[in-house]
N, C-alpha and C positions, 0 to 999 in steps of 0.2 A: 246094648249100653257099654259093655266091655269094650267094644272096638272102637266107641267113640271116646272113651277116656283113654284109651290106649293111643289113639292118634293126637289126642290133646297133649299126651305126654311128651310124644315123638316131636310135635311141633315145638313145644316149650322148649325142649333140649338142642333142638337144631338151632333156634333162634339165640339161645344162650351161647351156643359157640359160634355164630355168625358173626362176620369181620365187617363192620360197618366200613364202607368205602367212601372214597371222595375223589373228586376232579378237582386237579391242581393245575394252576396256571402261573407260570413264573415269568415275571418280565423284568427284563435286565436294561438300564438306562445309566447313561453317564450322569454327572454332576449338572450337566447343562438341561438334562430332560431327553436327550437324542437317544435312540436305541442302540444297543450294542449287538450288532450281528455277530453269528458265528461264536457266541461266549459257550465255552464248555460247562455244562452244569450238570452237577452230580447229587442225587437226591437218595437219601439212605433212610430208610426206616430205623428209628431207635427203640421205640417203645409203644405200646398200646393196651388198650383195656381187653381185647380179646387174644384169644390165641389164633396164630395164623398157621393155614395149612401149608404145605410144601408146594403147592401149585399159584401161590399168591406171590407176585414178584415183591421185593423189598428193596431192591436197589435199580435204580434208573441212571444211565450217562448218556446225554445228548445234546446238541447245540441249537441255540436259539436260530430263528428264523429272521429274515430281514428287518421285521419290526422289533427284534428283541423279545421275541415271545417263545417261550417252551411250552406246550401242554402235554400233562400225563393225563391219560384218560381215567384212569382208576388204579388207586392205591390205598392201603388201610389207613384210616382214621389214628391218629395218636401223635407223637414227636416225632419231627422228622429234621434231618440235619441237611442242609443245603450249603454246597460249595461251588462257586462260580469262579472260573478262570477265562481270561480274555488278556490279548494281545496289548501292552500299553496300559494296564491297568492292575491295580492291587487285587490281590486274591481276596475274596469275600467267602466268610464261612459263618454261619450262624444256626442255631436250632429252633424250630416252628412249632407250636402247639396247632395241629389241625383236627377239627371237631366239627367241621361243617360238611354238607354235600359238595358243596362249590367253593374252592378258595382261589384266591388271587394272591400272590406274593410280590411285591415290587422291590425289587433290588437296585440302589444306586451305587456304581462302583467308582471309586477313588483313582486319581491319576497315581502313577509311582512316586515312591518319595525319593529324594535325592540320596545317593549313595555315598557314605562316608567313609573315609579312608585315612589313615594315619600316615600314608606316604605321599601326601600331596605337598 
């Protein structure tokens, strides 16, 4: 009986410190709905409910594919900061709350704004 109780306590403690993970997909499009390929995407884990061990990645940097999609196979649930840089578009940045097992974030990039100068 003591062994059963000890195993139950160990299992409960392990689940209390377990990090809930999610599979994330970022879809980057322009205002016309066309995919933006080779956009640089930086994803940074900001905060969550569980403690994260040293072996869990908390920052990802990659580029979108030809369909404008970037897939992150496994990351901790919580708040993440997403930044997107692509040639010919304004930089995008926003914090998202991720609390489900699978999440797709669709981002629409704006064209660059006109530059202003007092020397014209």
